C-alpha positions as CSV (number, residue, x, y, z in Angstrom):
1,M,127.5,100.7,93.3
2,L,126.3,97.2,93.6
3,L,122.9,96.0,92.5
4,D,121.8,95.2,96.0
5,D,122.8,98.7,97.1
6,I,120.6,100.2,94.4
7,I,117.6,98.0,95.3
8,A,118.0,98.8,99.0
9,K,117.4,102.5,98.3
10,I,113.9,101.7,97.1
11,T,112.0,101.6,100.3
12,T,108.7,102.3,102.1
13,V,108.4,105.4,104.3
14,E,108.1,103.1,107.4
15,Q,111.4,101.3,106.5
16,W,113.1,104.6,105.8
17,A,111.9,106.2,109.1
18,A,113.2,103.2,111.0
19,Q,116.7,103.8,109.6
20,R,116.4,107.6,109.1
21,P,119.9,108.9,108.6
22,K,121.3,111.7,110.8
23,G,121.8,115.1,109.3
24,R,119.8,117.4,107.1
25,I,117.1,115.5,105.0
26,V,116.2,116.9,101.6
27,F,112.9,115.8,99.9
28,T,111.7,116.2,96.4
29,N,109.1,114.4,94.4
30,G,107.9,113.8,90.9
31,C,107.0,111.3,88.1
32,F,110.5,111.1,86.6
33,D,109.0,109.2,83.7
34,I,111.9,109.5,81.3
35,L,115.1,110.2,83.3
36,H,117.2,112.8,81.5
37,R,120.1,115.2,82.1
38,G,117.8,117.9,83.5
39,H,116.6,115.5,86.1
40,A,120.1,114.4,87.0
41,V,121.3,118.0,87.4
42,Y,118.2,118.9,89.5
43,L,118.6,115.9,91.8
44,A,122.3,116.6,92.3
45,Q,121.6,120.2,93.2
46,A,118.8,119.1,95.5
47,R,121.2,116.7,97.3
48,S,123.8,119.4,97.7
49,L,121.3,121.2,100.1
50,G,121.6,118.5,102.7
51,D,123.0,115.2,103.9
52,A,120.5,112.8,102.3
53,L,118.0,113.1,99.4
54,V,114.7,111.3,99.6
55,V,112.7,111.2,96.3
56,G,109.0,110.7,96.5
57,L,108.0,108.9,93.3
58,N,104.5,108.9,91.9
59,T,103.1,105.4,91.3
60,D,101.9,104.4,87.9
61,A,98.3,105.0,88.9
62,S,99.1,108.4,90.3
63,V,101.0,109.4,87.1
64,R,98.0,108.3,85.0
65,R,95.7,110.5,87.1
66,L,98.1,113.5,86.7
67,K,99.4,113.1,83.2
68,G,96.7,111.0,81.4
69,P,96.1,107.4,80.3
70,E,99.2,107.3,78.0
71,R,101.6,107.9,80.9
72,P,103.8,106.8,82.4
73,L,105.9,105.4,79.6
74,N,108.1,103.6,82.1
75,A,106.7,101.5,84.9
76,Q,107.2,102.6,88.5
77,A,109.7,99.7,89.3
78,D,111.9,100.9,86.4
79,R,111.6,104.6,87.3
80,A,112.4,103.8,90.9
81,F,115.4,101.7,89.9
82,L,116.9,104.4,87.7
83,L,116.5,107.0,90.4
84,A,118.0,104.7,93.0
85,S,121.0,104.1,90.7
86,L,122.0,107.8,91.0
87,A,124.7,108.4,93.6
88,C,122.9,111.6,94.7
89,V,119.7,109.8,95.6
90,D,119.7,108.2,99.1
91,A,116.1,106.8,99.1
92,V,113.2,106.4,96.7
93,I,109.7,106.1,98.2
94,L,106.7,105.4,96.0
95,F,103.4,107.2,96.8
96,D,100.0,106.7,95.3
97,D,98.3,110.0,96.3
98,D,97.8,112.8,93.8
99,T,100.2,115.0,96.0
100,P,103.0,114.1,98.3
101,E,101.5,115.9,101.2
102,H,101.0,112.8,103.4
103,L,104.5,111.5,102.5
104,I,106.1,114.9,103.4
105,H,104.4,114.7,106.8
106,Q,105.9,111.3,107.4
107,V,109.4,112.1,106.1
108,V,109.5,115.5,107.9
109,P,112.3,116.9,105.7
110,D,114.6,119.7,106.7
111,V,114.6,121.0,103.1
112,L,111.7,120.7,100.5
113,V,112.7,121.2,96.9
114,K,110.8,121.6,93.7
115,G,111.6,122.7,90.1
116,G,111.7,126.3,89.0
117,D,108.2,126.2,87.6
118,Y,106.9,126.4,91.1
119,T,106.5,129.3,93.4
120,I,106.9,128.6,97.2
121,D,103.2,129.3,97.8
122,K,102.2,126.5,95.3
123,I,104.5,123.8,96.7
124,V,102.6,121.1,98.4
125,G,103.9,120.6,102.0
126,A,105.7,124.0,102.1
127,D,103.7,125.2,105.1
128,F,104.3,122.0,107.0
129,V,108.1,122.1,106.4
130,M,108.4,125.8,107.3
131,Q,106.3,125.3,110.4
132,N,108.9,122.7,111.5
133,G,111.8,125.1,110.9
134,G,112.7,123.8,107.5
135,L,113.6,125.4,104.2
136,V,111.5,125.4,101.0
137,T,113.3,126.3,97.8
138,T,113.2,125.8,94.0
139,I,115.9,124.8,91.5
140,P,115.8,126.2,88.0
141,F,115.3,123.8,85.1
142,V,118.1,123.0,82.8
143,D,117.2,124.6,79.4
144,G,116.3,122.2,76.7
145,Y,115.6,119.1,78.8
146,S,112.0,117.9,79.6
147,T,110.1,114.7,79.3
148,T,107.5,116.4,77.2
149,N,110.2,117.5,74.7
150,I,111.6,114.0,74.5
151,I,108.1,112.5,73.9
152,Q,107.5,115.1,71.2
153,K,110.8,114.3,69.5
154,M,110.0,110.6,69.6
155,S,106.6,111.0,68.0
156,K,107.9,112.8,65.0
């Protein structure tokens, strides 16, 4: 994958909507502060549920509100670039809200995916996706991989 191809995957929701691919759109979101194997497996499994994977990425300000003033460890431009460099990711869209609800309404995914620590009733945007005939599902975590564990190891 060429550098220009990676950069082109980082987009706005308006640009993405103007070039929305045909087929089944899968959406997930998160901070993805320290990209690790668990993330890569999760994203590949999410992508296997459709024809294109859109990742909503929390901005730095959003991560600070959710995780505290010490986070993120990696800036949003770097996190977006790393996600976009994965073959299974088709688009990365930054969002500044505390939840991706508004972004989900703009993307209108066919499949909404979150990690296994969520139940369907706790997934933001689930009602909207299901009302539009879409699927909402979870993917189990890969044991032993988490950003929190990596941060704890680094601090020792």
